[in-house]
C-alpha positions, -999 to +999 in steps of 0.1 A: +661-656-612+668-620-618+648-597-595+632-568-614+638-541-587+634-513-613+598-523-620+573-505-599+558-526-571+559-535-534+572-570-536+606-575-519+634-595-534+630-621-507+593-624-516+601-624-553+625-653-550+600-673-529+574-668-556+598-679-583+603-712-564+566-717-557+559-711-594+587-734-608+574-756-635+537-747-627+508-731-644+500-700-623+471-676-618+481-641-607+453-618-594+468-583-592+498-577-615+502-539-616+534-532-636+546-568-636+572-571-608+557-603-593+547-615-628+583-614-640+596-632-609+572-661-615+574-661-653+612-668-652+605-702-637+568-710-644+554-730-673+527-703-679+510-674-661+475-660-663+478-624-652+445-608-641+443-571-635+421-541-646+454-524-654+440-490-645+461-485-613+432-486-590+442-490-554+477-476-561+492-441-554+491-433-591+459-445-608+461-447-646+467-471-675+494-496-666+490-522-693+515-508-718+541-505-690+533-541-679+538-554-714+570-534-719+585-547-686+577-583-695+592-579-730+624-565-714+628-597-694+619-620-723+589-635-706+560-619-724+552-650-744+547-670-712+519-647-699+482-646-709+467-612-699+432-609-687+421-573-684+395-569-657+387-582-623+390-619-612+352-622-616+354-610-652+383-632-662+373-663-682+394-690-665+392-727-670+383-747-639+411-768-624+437-754-648+464-739-625+487-752-598+493-720-580+472-689-574+489-657-562+464-632-548+475-595-547+445-576-559+424-552-539+432-555-502+398-551-485+384-582-470+355-587-494+377-583-525+402-608-511+375-634-504+359-628-538+393-634-554+397-666-533+365-680-547+377-676-583+411-689-574+399-720-557+378-730-587+408-725-610+431-746-588+439-783-596+438-808-568+469-802-547+472-766-558+483-738-535+470-704-526+496-676-520+487-641-506+508-609-505+507-585-476+497-610-449+509-593-417+499-607-383+516-580-362+513-543-368+545-528-379+559-559-396+581-554-426+575-519-439+552-508-412+519-512-431+491-531-415+469-548-442+438-557-422+418-569-451+443-594-463+453-606-428+417-610-417+408-629-449+438-653-445+431-658-408+394-665-416+405-691-442+429-708-418+402-709-391+378-723-416+401-753-423+428-743-447+464-750-436+491-723-434+521-741-451+547-714-450+555-677-449+580-657-469+582-621-458+546-610-461+536-639-484+514-666-469+511-700-486+479-720-479+468-755-487+431-752-496+425-789-496+436-798-461+412-793-433+429-786-399+420-811-372+412-787-345+384-787-319+356-763-328+362-731-309+344-697-308+355-675-338+355-639-326+355-605-344+375-583-320+370-546-323+390-516-309+368-485-309+384-451-304+371-416-298+391-401-325+424-407-307+454-417-328+470-441-304+454-464-279+468-467-244+495-494-241+473-517-219+444-515-244+467-522-273+480-553-255+445-564-248+437-560-285+468-573-302+487-596-278+466-611-250+429-613-260+424-650-261+441-685-259+410-707-262+389-687-286+401-679-321+403-642-331+389-644-367+390-607-375+406-576-360+384-545-365+395-510-358+370-481-358+377-445-350+353-415-348+346-386-326+310-398-328+312-428-306+279-446-317+291-443-353+324-459-343+305-488-326+281-493-355+309-494-381+326-522-362+293-540-355+283-538-392+317-551-404+314-581-381+279-589-393+290-584-429+319-608-424+295-633-408+271-630-437+298-633-464+307-668-452+332-663-424+318-685-395+320-658-369+302-667-336+309-637-313+318-600-313+341-586-287+348-549-281+375-531-262+378-493-257+411-476-262+414-465-225+407-500-209+435-522-196+422-557-191+438-588-176+452-612-203+429-636-221+399-614-212+379-627-243+381-662-230+369-652-195+339-632-209+330-661-232+332-686-203+308-664-184+285-660-214+282-698-218+279-705-181+249-681-178+234-688-212+238-651-219+236-631-251+261-605-239+285-601-210+305-570-201+332-564-175+323-539-148+343-507-155+345-478-130+341-443-144+370-419-143+363-403-110+370-409-073+333-415-066+337-453-072+307-454-095+307-479-124+293-475-159+271-506-153+236-495-143+201-507-135+170-496-153+146-480-127+115-475-149+126-441-161+150-443-191+165-409-180+171-419-145+192-452-142+209-462-111+246-467-115+262-495-095+291-485-073+322-506-068+311-512-032+278-526-044+295-547-071+319-563-047+289-574-026+273-591-056+283-625-072+313-622-094+290-625-124+255-611-120+223-605-140+191-586-135+179-610-108+207-599-086+201-562-089+163-561-090+160-546-125+172-549-161+209-544-165+224-516-186+258-528-197+290-509-205+307-518-237+343-509-227+350-546-225+322-565-239+313-598-257+281-607-275+268-638-294+261-627-330+247-660-342+212-652-329+185-631-348+186-602-323+221-593-336+205-578-367+180-558-347+203-534-328+220-501-336+241-480-312+226-446-307+221-420-279+193-398-267+196-362-255+173-337-240+172-304-220+150-307-190+137-279-168+138-286-131+111-275-106+130-243-101+130-236-138+167-243-143+177-261-175+196-294-172+212-313-201+206-351-200+218-380-221+212-417-224+245-431-237+248-455-266+257-486-245+228-481-222+204-474-250+216-505-267+210-525-235+175-512-234+169-525-270+185-559-261+163-562-231+133-554-252+143-582-276+145-607-247+183-609-245+200-622-213+226-596-201+252-602-175+281-582-160+312-595-143+343-585-124+361-618-132+382-598-157+404-574-138+401-540-155+418-506-151+401-476-166+429-452-176+426-415-169+443-391-146+446-421-124+440-459-129+405-468-117+403-506-109+373-529-106+388-555-082+380-538-048+354-517-031+361-479-031+343-446-033+306-441-025+285-469-011+256-460-034+249-438-064+244-405-045+235-386-077+207-410-084+194-408-048+193-370-049+177-368-084+152-395-075+143-377-042+137-345-062+116-363-087+094-378-060+091-344-043+080-328-076+055-356-082+040-351-047+038-314-053+020-319-086-005-343-072-014-320-044 
């Protein structure tokens, strides 16, 4: 096989030679042909190829007509007669059912497009046929440094759904769609990293996201969301997880880690264990805020949405390792810095992360800005929907700032002094008003 390195494309020679061997003597469906680099590699050994592409350069750095260049390249390698061209998307191509032995998918790289191409390809495959995908990268920075989340998430979801990964050649993954893996049913988790517009997550957070999230649970999708508007970042990740669930990926849970949280390894497993043990809908790790006061971002609703009582690390260490509202005498308001929720229940479609702001005048006439953050407001909504919320310190956490703020020991204030002072002023104001 002669590798067409002068033809535009991103296929490496290693991958091209692997495709040529996979296609040898077979009828092949190729979804995504561009200028023909992969087509030529396979056509030199295949019996026949059906090449499906809009041939308008969409999704490439230089959009525009590519069909004439494609045909010219195939003619120059003497393989044009072995290729049937289908101009359009995979859904528009008129393909015979059970007519090909190999389907190579390299079209649009977003998750939905990949899964849509898979549906077409599986119908076209004969029994015993194989699926091959380009740009399957399980570790950021593999090969040329690109991280194709859509392809990787789609292939991972197919594997978790029962297809078997047969081999890898560079960034090409080859799957057997017929064989169902004999694994015990495990939670399938969409894992999200939400960032406040920062370019790089802290090292500990990156390890908690990429390397050590779970051993027992299966991470079915890695979602990254970045915005200076934090509720928007959360909602993007939450929406993507629910969209994946609704598109047929059997996701059972959503897990979130913030970019400044360093968790102990296998934190997703620990939170899921606590969720199951307490028949909970959501469980979060207790995370101290970035101050020396020892106050956490887990709070208790006091009847006034603007006046929650934060739990201190001293109070948390006196509670059970995992606790709910029965232990703190009020509905829990969870932090989402390290958080797991069950998304198989109807309430998952009823929430949206948002925040509330106001400017309040004190009894002296001074203006004070106040906010109900998105995680607490979300907890209020979940409590209204009857969800069971729990917090835990079974996952050791460090909140990274000017110092590392841990959750595994008592430190700082014994109680939320800011709440005590504000509540006292509120009661004093109420007494003065009533008199």
